[in-house]
N, C-alpha and C positions, 0 to 999 in steps of 0.2 A: 504494500500500500504506500503510495508516494505521499510526501509531506502535504501537498495541496489537498488531496482527497482526505487524508487524515484530519486536517484542520476543518474541512467542510463537514465531515461527519461529526466532529466534536461540536460545532456550532449547531448542527441539526438536532443533536440529542439534547443540547442545552435548552432549546425551545421545548422539546418534548418533556424536559424535566420540570420546567417552571409552570406550565399551564395546568397540569393536573392539580397542582397545589392551589392555584388560583380558584379553580372550579370547586375544589373541596372546601376552601374557606368560605366562598360565597354560599355554598350549600348550607354550611353550618349557621351562617348569619341569617339566611332566609328561613331555615327550618329548625331554629333553635328550640331545644326542649330543656327545661330545668333539670340539671344533672343530680341534684342532691349534694349534701355537704361532703361525703367521702370522695365522689368523683371530682367535685370542685377543687378540693385540696390536692388530690393527686394530679389534676391537670395543671394547677399553679406550680407545683414542684417540678413537673416535667418541663414546662415551658421555661421557667427560670433557669433550671439546670442546662437546658438546651441552649439558651441564649449565652450562658457563661461559657459552655464548651465551644460554641460557634465563635465567640469573641476571642477565646484563648487561641483557637486555631488561626484566626485572622491576624493575630499579632506575629505569627510566624510564616504567613503564606508567601511572602516575597523573599523567602530565605534563599541564600546562595545556592546555585545549582538549579533554580527554577526560574527566577526573574532574570538573574545575570547570565544564566545558561552556562555556568561553569561545569566542567565534567567532574563534579564531585558531589555525591549525594549527601545532603544534610538532613539529619533526623534530630529534631529537638521538640520540646514541649509536648503537645498532645499527640504528635505523630510517632512518639515512642510507645503509645498505648493503643493506637488505632491508625490504620493507614488512611482512612477516609473520615476524619472527624467532622468535616462539614456535613456529609451525608448522614452520619450517625446522629448529629445534632438536629438535622432537619426531620429525621424520622421521629426522634423523641418529641420535637416541637409539634409535629403534626398529630402525634398520638395525644399529646396534652390538649391540643385544641379540640380534638374530637371528644375528649372527656369533658372539657369545659362547655362544649356545645350540646352536651347531653345526648350524643349520638354515638356511643362506643361501638354499637353493632355495625355501623357503616364502615368501620375499620376493616371488616371482613371483605368488603368490596374494594376499599381504597388501597390497602397495603399490597395486595398482589399486583395492582397496576403500577404503583409508585416503585415497588421493588424491582419490577421488570424494567422500568425506565432507568432506575439508578444502576442496575446491573449492566445495561447497555453502555451507559456513560462511563462507568468505572472500567469495564473491559476495554473500552476505547482508550481511556487514559492510561491504563496499564501497558498497552501496546506502545504508546508514546514514551512512557517512562523507561520501559525495558530497552527501547531503541536508544534512549538518551544515556542510560547508566549501566546497561548490560548486567553483568553478574552481581554487581552491588545491589541492584534493585531486586533481583531474583532471591538473593540472600535475605533481604529485608522482608520479602513476602512470606518467608518461612518463620521469621521472628515475630512479626506484628500481624494480627488478624485483620481481615478486610472489614468485618461488621462488628465483632465484639469489642468491648473495651477491656483490655487486660490491665489489671492493677499493678502487676510487676512490669515496669517499663523495660523496653529493649535498650541496649547499650546506645548511648549518645554517640554521634559521629558527625564528621564534616566540620563546617565552620562553627566557631564558638559564638553562636547567636543566641540572644536572650529575647524574651517578649519585648516588643517595642510598641509604644503607644503611637508613634508616627506611622508605623506599618498598619496598625489597627485602624487609624483614621484614613490612611490612603486607600485601604480596602473598603471604605465607606461602611464600616461596621457599626459606627455610632448611630446613624439614622436607621440602619437595619434593625439594630437592637431596640431602638425606641419604638419602631413600628410594631415589632412583635410584642413588646410589653404593653403597648397601647391597645393592641387587639385583645390581649389577655384581660386588660382592665375593662374593655368593652363587654366581654363575656361576663365578667364579674358584675358589671352594672345591669346586664340582662338578668342575671340571677337575682339581684336585689330588687329591681324595679319591674321586671318582666320585659319581654321583647316587643317593641312597638310594631315590628314588621309582621307579627302574628295577626295583626288586624287586617292585613291585606288578604284578599281571596287566595286560597291555596293554588288554584290554577294560574292565577296571574304571577304568583311567585315562581311556580314551576316553569312557566313560559319565559320569564325573565332569565332564569338559570339556563334554560335550553338555548335561548337566543345567544347568550354570551358564550356558552360552551361550544356551540356549533361554529360561531365566528372564530374562536380560537383554533378549532379543528381545521377549517378551510383556509385560514390565514397563516397559522404558525406551525401547528403540530406536525401535520403530514402534507406539506406542499410538495409531494413527490409524484413521480411518474413510474408506474410499473414497467419492467422491461419485457414481460411476456403476459399473455392473456391469462387471467385467473378467474375461473368461474366461481371460486369461493367468494370473491367479492360480489359477484352477481347474486349469489344466494343471500349474502348480507343485505344487498339492496332490496331483494324480494321480501326479506323479513321486515325491513324498515317500512316498506310499502304496506305490508300486512298490518303492522303496528299502527300505521297512520289510518288505515281503513277502519279498524276497530275503535281507535281513538275518536275519529271524526263522526262516529255514529252516536256519540254521547250528546244528547240534545242541548244541555246547557252551554256547550262550546259554541253553539250557533246563535246564542243570545246577542243581540246587537248592542254595542255600546252607544250611549246617548249622552247628551249634555256635554260637560267639560271633557269627559273621557273620550267621547266620540270626536270632538274637534281636535283634541291632542293626537289621536290616532291618525286623523286626516293630515294634520301638519307634519307628523313624523313620517307617514307614508309618502307624502309628496316630496319631502326632502330626500329620502332614500331613493325614490324612483327617478327624480329629476337629476340626482347626482350621476346615476348610471346613464340616463338619457343624454345628458350633456356630454359625457365622455365619448359618445358615439358620433358626435358631430366632427367632421374633418376640421383640423386646425384648432380644436378646443384645447388640446394639450400636446406637448411635444412627444413624439414616439419614443424618445430616449427614456430608458427605464428610470434613470435617476431623477427625471423631472415629472414623472407621473404622479398624480395625487396619491398619497400614501394609502388612503382608504380603498383605492381600487388597484392594488398592486398585483393581484392574482386573478386569473380568469374566474375561479369559483367564487371569489369575493364579489365580483360584479354581479354574477347571477344570484348570489345569495341576497345581496342588498336589494336587487330588483324584486325578487320573490317575497322578501320580507316587507318591502314597501307596499307591494300590491296587497299582501295579507293585511297590513295595517289599514289600508284604504277600504277593506271590506268591513272594518269596525267590528270584527268578531275574533274571538280566540281561535276559532277553527281556521280562519284564513291565515292567521299568523303561524299556527302549527303546520299548515300545508307548506308554507315557505320554509320552515325549519326542516321538515322531513325531506322536502324536495332537494335541499342543499346536501343533506347527508346521503341521499340516494345517488345524486350526481357525483359526489366525492368518492363513494364506494365504487361506482362503475368506472370512474376515471382512473383510480388506482389499479383496478383490474384490467385496464386497457380495453374495456368493452365499449367505451365511448371516449371521445376526446373533447374536453372542454376548452374551447378557445376564447380569446378575448373578443369582446364585442367589436365587430368591424367598424372602422371610422368612415362611415359613408352616410350621405344625406338620406338615402333610402331607409336604412336601418333606424337612423335618428328620427325620421318622420314617423315611421311605424310605431316606435316606442312613444313618441309624443302623443300620437292618437290614442294608443292603449292607456297611457297614464291619464290623459285628459278625459277620456270617456269614463274610466274607473273613478277618478276623483270627482267628476261631475255627479255621478250616481250617488257617491258617498255624501257629498254636500247636500244634494236634493233630499236625500233620505233624512239627514239631520234637520233640515228646515221643515220638512213635512211632519216629522215627529214633534217638533216644537209647536207647530200650528195646530 
């Protein structure tokens, strides 16, 4: 594997590593359940310990042999107890947040996903470090565990570096620690005063979570192209369509929003749809990738924004869920090379067609809101 491909894979997995945590935290905030005192205490202990371990590791992260790229492996601080203290701390922290959010059973779903992601990242990083340090790193792998924290430290080696506050700050650990502790405090406030988000309709909260999760999927997590056709992804798409069929037979999802909620849906839907429509006009934006609007950087993102916008213009949860599932189906088929999702062509014909579609749909939505008020 050459250096360029190795670097690209590391960046790809980094996105894969961050977004599941974002979705997990959002899920806990939206569907918080009072944990009781034992879980609350255990969660606080885990989060505080994880913040301390993460910060301890951050004070050593730019050690010689990593930042300066000297051919000498340096093992100091927490790296004598665990090869990957960052990931161990993140797992501890996530477990603590699930306890604080009163959803410990969701760990049965979350942990296999995040462990699979971390395993990919760590395996990729170990290839890099073995190439960099050779036999020294292979010896370290025998002395220091990948996941467990061993209380008897391995022998120190390499440059005589101590924990440095300057390194801690350079790694932006102070704002990171503050954000994690603030989130912990927010869960404590939910425990004391109850979660105000619980007043929002369950399906609205679930829809918000799905919108954000699917956006992260089509934009960041797997912006990849399969090399061969895979009918397994076709089966996944069929399962998603079956899920959508049964979901959309539920009558309350077709209840029309009215009043402020309806007008907000129309405004949001128009914004999403017109953003995609405008990008189809020739000359609207430079074809150079670096000058494209960031919100429309990938083909699936354009189609997802359009489908979501049209769903919002329907002023129903069913319409929004149709857009959500349509994007996931297209994503699965695209990875399996069963279809190819291209950018919207920059042509007046396509732009005109989209303008008519958005105009007619929004007109119906506006007229329905006016008629309901009359």
